[in-house]
C-alpha positions in Angstrom: -8.1 -17.7 -31.3 -5.9 -19.8 -28.9 -3.5 -16.8 -28.3 -5.9 -14.5 -27.3 -7.4 -16.8 -25.0 -3.9 -17.6 -23.1 -3.7 -13.5 -22.9 -6.6 -13.5 -21.3 -5.6 -16.3 -18.7 -2.0 -14.8 -18.4 -4.0 -11.4 -17.7 -6.0 -12.7 -15.1 -3.3 -14.5 -13.6 -1.6 -11.2 -13.6 -4.8 -9.4 -11.6 -4.9 -12.2 -9.1 -1.6 -12.5 -7.9 -1.4 -8.4 -7.8 -4.4 -8.5 -5.7 -3.1 -11.2 -3.6 0.5 -9.1 -3.3 -1.3 -5.7 -2.6 -3.8 -7.8 0.2 -0.6 -9.5 1.6 1.0 -6.2 2.4 -1.9 -4.9 4.3 -2.2 -8.5 5.6 0.9 -8.0 7.6 -0.5 -4.7 9.0 -3.4 -5.5 10.4 -1.7 -8.8 11.7 0.6 -7.0 13.7 -2.1 -4.6 15.4 -4.1 -8.6 16.4 -1.6 -10.1 17.7 0.1 -7.0 19.8 -3.5 -7.0 21.6 -3.0 -10.5 23.1 0.7 -10.1 23.5 0.5 -6.9 26.2 0.3 -8.8 29.2 3.4 -10.7 28.6 5.1 -7.6 27.2 4.2 -5.8 30.5 5.1 -8.6 32.4 8.9 -8.3 30.5 9.6 -4.3 30.1 6.8 -3.0 32.5 4.4 -0.5 32.5 0.9 -0.3 33.5 -2.1 0.6 31.1 -1.2 3.4 30.2 2.4 2.0 29.1 0.4 -0.9 27.0 -1.8 2.3 25.3 1.7 3.6 24.5 2.5 0.3 23.0 -0.8 0.2 20.8 -0.5 4.3 20.2 2.6 4.9 19.3 1.7 2.7 15.8 -1.3 4.3 15.4 -0.8 7.9 16.1 1.8 7.9 13.4 -0.2 6.1 11.1 -3.0 8.6 11.6 -0.7 11.4 11.3 0.8 10.2 8.1 -1.6 8.7 6.2 -2.7 12.2 4.6 0.9 12.7 3.5 1.3 9.3 2.0 -1.8 9.8 0.3 -0.8 12.6 -1.2 2.9 11.0 -2.1 0.9 8.5 -3.5 -0.5 10.7 -6.2 2.9 12.6 -6.7 5.8 10.1 -6.9 3.4 6.7 -7.6 1.7 4.4 -5.6 3.8 1.0 -6.3 6.9 3.2 -4.9 5.6 4.4 -2.3 4.7 1.1 -1.4 7.3 -1.0 -1.6 9.1 1.8 0.5 6.6 0.9 3.0 6.8 -2.7 2.8 11.0 -2.5 3.5 10.5 0.0 6.4 8.1 -2.6 8.2 9.9 -5.6 7.4 13.1 -3.9 9.1 11.1 -2.1 11.9 9.7 -5.9 12.7 12.7 -7.0 13.0 14.4 -4.0 15.1 11.3 -4.3 17.3 12.1 -8.6 18.2 15.3 -7.1 19.9 13.6 -4.3 21.8 15.5 -4.4 25.3 13.0 -1.3 27.1 9.3 -0.2 26.9 10.5 2.7 25.5 12.6 1.3 22.5 9.6 -0.5 21.9 7.2 2.3 21.7 10.0 4.3 19.2 9.9 1.0 17.1 5.9 1.0 17.2 6.3 4.3 16.1 7.9 3.5 12.8 6.1 0.7 12.4 3.1 2.8 11.7 5.0 5.4 9.3 5.9 2.2 6.8 2.0 1.3 7.6 0.8 4.9 6.3 3.0 4.4 3.4 1.1 0.9 2.6 -2.4 1.3 3.2 -3.1 4.4 0.5 -0.9 3.1 -1.8 -2.7 0.3 -1.7 -6.0 1.1 -2.5 -4.9 3.5 -5.0 -3.3 0.7 -6.9 -6.4 -1.0 -6.7 -8.5 1.9 -7.8 -6.6 1.8 -10.7 -6.2 -2.1 -11.5 -10.1 -2.1 -11.3 -11.4 1.4 -12.8 -15.2 -0.1 -13.4 -17.4 0.6 -9.7 -19.0 -2.8 -9.6 -15.8 -4.7 -10.5 -13.6 -2.5 -8.2 -16.3 -3.4 -5.3 -16.1 -7.0 -5.5 -12.3 -6.4 -5.7 -12.4 -4.2 -2.3 -14.8 -7.5 -1.0 -12.1 -9.4 -1.8 -9.1 -7.5 -0.5 -11.1 -6.6 2.8 -11.8 -10.6 3.1 -7.8 -11.7 2.7 -6.8 -8.9 5.1 -9.8 -9.7 7.5 -8.3 -13.0 7.7 -5.1 -11.3 9.4 -7.8 -10.2 12.3 -9.2 -13.4 12.6 -5.7 -14.9 12.4 -4.0 -12.1 14.6 -5.3 -13.3 18.6 -4.9 -16.8 17.6 -1.1 -17.0 16.0 -0.3 -14.1 18.5 -1.4 -16.5 21.3 0.3 -19.1 20.3 3.5 -17.7 19.4 3.5 -16.1 22.8 3.0 -19.0 24.7 5.3 -21.0 23.0 8.4 -18.5 22.2 8.0 -15.4 24.1 5.8 -11.8 22.7 9.2 -10.9 20.3 8.6 -13.9 18.1 4.8 -12.2 16.8 7.0 -9.2 14.9 9.7 -12.0 13.5 6.5 -13.2 11.5 6.2 -10.2 9.5 9.6 -10.3 8.4 8.9 -13.2 5.7 5.7 -11.9 4.8 6.7 -8.7 3.8 9.4 -10.2 1.7 6.8 -12.2 0.3 4.9 -9.1 -0.7 7.6 -7.4 -1.6 8.5 -10.1 -4.5 5.0 -10.2 -5.5 5.0 -6.2 -6.1 8.0 -6.2 -8.2 6.8 -8.8 -10.5 3.0 -8.0 -11.0 1.9 -4.5 -10.1 2.0 -1.9 -12.3 3.1 2.3 -11.7 0.4 4.8 -11.3 -0.1 8.0 -13.1 1.5 10.6 -11.2 0.6 14.2 -10.1 3.0 16.8 -11.1 3.8 20.1 -10.0 2.3 19.2 -6.8 4.7 20.0 -3.6 4.3 18.9 -0.2 2.5 20.5 2.7 5.0 20.5 5.6 2.4 22.8 7.7 0.1 20.6 7.2 1.6 17.6 8.2 3.2 19.1 11.1 0.2 20.5 12.6 -2.0 17.2 11.9 0.1 15.1 13.3 0.8 17.2 16.7 -2.9 17.7 16.9 -3.4 13.8 17.0 -0.3 13.3 19.6 -1.5 15.9 21.6 -5.0 14.7 22.0 -3.8 11.3 22.4 -1.2 12.4 25.2 -4.4 14.0 26.8 -6.6 11.5 26.6 -4.3 8.7 27.8 -2.7 10.5 30.6 -5.2 12.0 31.8 -5.6 9.4 34.8 -1.9 9.8 35.5 -1.5 13.6 35.8 -5.0 14.6 36.7 -7.8 15.6 34.3 -7.5 19.2 35.8 -3.8 19.0 35.8 -1.6 21.8 33.8 -0.6 19.3 31.7 -3.2 17.5 30.4 -5.1 21.2 30.3 -1.9 22.0 27.6 -2.5 18.9 25.6 -5.8 19.6 24.7 -5.0 23.3 24.0 -2.5 22.2 21.6 -4.4 19.7 20.4 -7.2 21.9 19.6 -4.6 24.9 18.3 -2.9 22.8 16.1 -6.4 21.2 14.4 -7.5 24.5 14.0 -4.0 25.8 12.0 -4.4 22.4 10.2 -8.0 23.8 8.9 -6.6 27.2 8.1 -3.3 25.7 5.9 -5.6 23.1 4.2 -8.3 26.1 3.1 -5.4 28.3 1.9 -2.5 25.9 0.9 -2.0 25.9 -3.2 -1.1 22.1 -2.7 -3.1 21.0 0.4 -2.5 18.0 2.1 -6.0 17.4 2.4 -8.1 19.1 -0.4 -11.1 20.3 1.5 -13.2 20.5 -1.9 -13.3 16.6 -1.1 -16.0 17.7 1.7 -18.5 19.0 -0.6 -19.3 15.7 -1.0 -21.9 14.1 1.2 -20.8 10.7 1.1 -17.0 12.0 1.7 -17.4 13.9 4.8 -19.9 11.2 6.1 -17.8 8.5 5.3 -14.3 10.2 7.3 -16.7 10.8 10.5 -18.0 6.6 9.9 -14.0 5.5 9.4 -13.3 6.8 12.6 -16.5 5.5 14.7 -16.3 2.2 13.5 -12.7 1.8 14.5 -13.3 3.3 17.8 -15.4 0.1 18.5 -12.9 -2.4 17.2 -9.7 -1.0 18.3 -11.0 -0.4 21.7 -12.8 -3.8 22.2 -9.6 -5.0 20.8 -7.7 -3.4 23.6 -10.0 -4.3 26.8 -11.6 -7.5 26.0 -7.4 -9.0 26.0 -6.7 -7.6 29.6 -10.0 -8.8 30.8 -9.5 -12.7 29.6 -6.1 -12.9 30.8 -5.8 -10.6 33.9 -9.0 -10.8 35.2 -10.3 -14.3 33.8 -6.7 -15.9 34.0 -7.0 -16.8 30.7 -3.6 -17.6 28.5 -2.5 -16.0 25.6 -3.5 -18.8 23.5 -7.2 -19.5 25.2 -7.6 -15.6 24.9 -7.1 -15.6 21.0 -9.2 -18.4 20.8 -11.9 -16.4 23.0 -11.7 -13.7 20.3 -12.5 -16.0 17.0 -16.4 -15.6 17.0 -15.8 -12.0 16.8 -12.8 -12.5 14.5 -13.9 -14.9 11.7 -16.7 -13.2 10.5 -13.8 -10.4 9.3 -12.3 -13.5 7.1 -15.6 -14.2 4.7 -18.3 -11.3 5.0 -15.9 -9.2 3.1 -17.0 -10.8 0.1 -20.3 -11.0 0.5 -20.5 -7.2 1.4 -18.6 -6.9 -1.9 -21.5 -8.2 -3.8 -23.7 -6.7 -1.9 -22.6 -2.8 -2.2 -22.1 -3.8 -6.0 -25.8 -4.2 -6.3 -27.5 -2.3 -3.2 -24.7 0.6 -3.1 -22.6 1.1 0.7 -26.0 2.7 2.6 -27.6 -0.3 3.7 -24.7 -2.5 4.5 -22.4 0.3 6.2 -26.0 0.9 8.5 -27.1 -2.8 9.2 -23.2 -3.0 10.1 -23.2 -0.3 12.4 -26.5 -1.3 14.0 -25.0 -5.1 14.7 -21.8 -3.6 15.9 -23.6 -1.5 18.5 -25.8 -4.7 19.8 -22.7 -6.4 20.6 -20.9 -3.9 22.3 -24.6 -3.4 24.1 -24.4 -7.1 25.3 -20.6 -7.1 26.2 -21.3 -4.9 29.3 -23.2 -7.9 30.8 -19.8 -9.3 31.0 -18.4 -9.5 34.7 -15.5 -11.5 36.5 -17.6 -14.9 36.8 -19.9 -14.8 33.3 -19.4 -17.6 31.4 -18.0 -17.4 28.3 -21.1 -19.1 26.3 -22.5 -15.6 27.1 -20.4 -13.6 25.4 -20.1 -15.5 22.1 -23.2 -13.3 20.5 -21.9 -10.2 21.5 -19.0 -11.2 19.6 -20.6 -12.8 16.3 -22.3 -9.6 16.2 -19.6 -7.0 16.5 -17.3 -9.3 13.9 -20.3 -9.0 11.6 -21.1 -5.6 11.9 -17.3 -4.6 11.4 -16.9 -6.6 8.1 -20.3 -5.1 6.5 -19.1 -1.5 7.4 -15.8 -1.3 6.5 -15.7 -2.8 3.1 -19.2 -0.9 2.0 -17.5 2.3 3.9 -14.1 2.0 1.9 -16.3 1.3 -1.7 -18.4 4.4 -1.1 -16.2 6.8 -0.3 -13.3 6.0 -3.2 -15.8 6.0 -5.8 -17.4 9.1 -4.5 -14.2 11.1 -5.5 -12.4 12.4 -8.6 -10.0 10.1 -10.2 -7.2 11.9 -9.8 -7.2 12.3 -6.1 -7.9 8.7 -5.0 -4.6 8.5 -3.3 -5.4 11.7 -0.9 -8.8 10.5 -0.4 -8.4 7.0 0.6 -4.9 8.4 2.8 -7.7 10.6 4.7 -10.6 8.1 5.1 -7.8 5.7 6.6 -6.8 8.6 8.7 -10.0 8.9 10.0 -9.9 5.7 10.8 -6.8 5.2 12.3 -7.3 8.2 14.7 -10.5 6.5 15.6 -8.2 3.3 16.5 -6.0 5.8 18.9 -9.4 7.3 20.2 -10.8 4.5 21.2 -7.6 2.6 22.8 -7.5 6.2 24.4 -11.1 6.6 25.6 -10.9 2.8 26.9 -8.0 2.7 28.5 -8.1 6.2 30.6 -11.8 5.0 31.5 -10.7 2.2 33.0 -7.7 3.6 34.8 -9.9 6.4 35.6 -12.7 3.5 37.6 -12.8 2.0 41.2 -12.3 -1.4 39.2 -11.2 -3.3 35.8 -14.8 -3.8 35.3 -16.9 -0.7 36.3 -14.4 1.0 33.8 -15.1 -1.3 31.0 -19.1 -1.5 31.3 -18.7 2.5 31.1 -16.6 2.4 28.3 -18.9 0.0 26.5 -21.4 1.7 27.0 -19.9 4.8 25.3 -18.3 2.8 22.7 -22.3 1.7 21.9 -23.5 5.0 21.9 -21.0 6.1 19.1 -21.8 2.8 16.9 -25.1 3.8 17.2 -24.4 7.5 15.9 -22.6 5.8 13.0 -25.5 3.9 12.2 -27.5 7.4 11.6 -25.0 9.1 10.1 -24.6 6.2 7.5 -28.2 6.0 6.5 -29.1 9.7 6.4 -25.7 11.0 4.3 -24.1 7.4 2.8 -24.9 7.5 -1.1 -25.4 11.6 -1.4 -23.4 13.3 -3.8 -23.7 17.0 -2.3 
């Protein structure tokens, strides 16, 4: 009896360490994204570049992240999620150290792309390892809630930690913080995480990968550079045409391939299809707001990087604790209601931010920030649980990769759309107001999509 109790305790400890090790890796990925948001003005002052240059600093990461997530999900299924996860950690560690030494904006953008490749390996592998460690749906939903809360803490800590580091040590220090985090996660993963089953006989879909990354990169280029070249210029028109053609080729390749990067049969399930669109919508809102508000606080209202981080806390803190509540709620009532509530709250918060002017007092913006934070923290854990639980077990890597590719594509579009509207407007504030209105409409669309389709099997 005593031996059995000891074994049970050891098993619980191992699973706790497994969960923390996986969460820490993605904690680092999200910390990198939110830390960068408050460092953008400092990077601009040191390395140059306008709004478009700052968009590329952010989106070089998210374009590669979104473009390679599908391949990484398939690789997790084929070669084992633990191997892929540890490889992504190692790449993230090395690229972070190199980013701290970047001598030009172009070099930093290139290194951010490498960070995106490492992050693309970490995301689907992490979710696949969690899905295999927690096979029972309610238990998995609770584990995903904890995982999302730990990673949400990164989003809460990112602006504050980033602001402190930028003001005290300069923007380069924000990348060095990833080095010890990646090292600790590597050790924990090696010690406590088991390897998943591998799907043999599945070849890599090179055509699908190439057309996917071209489509995402071309669309992002067109949106971000439209104000620079002119929306009717041949370069921008060609970029949008290339994106459209590449997307069409991708769909054709995936529909006819023997080992598709994205098995289209997944979309026969209404929850999976709606979840992909919902994931894109929520990240358009979150990433767009995180791009524009730090610039507004620092360059329009004159706040320091540290004070900007503190100003964003009402939006970020709910991401640290509310996902645990969401995980329990999803385990009891399903994902549809939490997702619908989350989108409505986010839309209300984004709409309230439209009232922000150059001389608006901070107290009037707190409610909007809180609503966005609670909305996102209701939506994302419920979304992940709904989509992953709806997929066949043998394709959890592929579906998690597809879900997070849609989310990262949303993040890319959020930055590109808001940045292009700001660049094209007569003033920063006017462009911010228009972009926040568009974001509100997108989030309301996500609420309708969630209420109607999430939970349906066909």
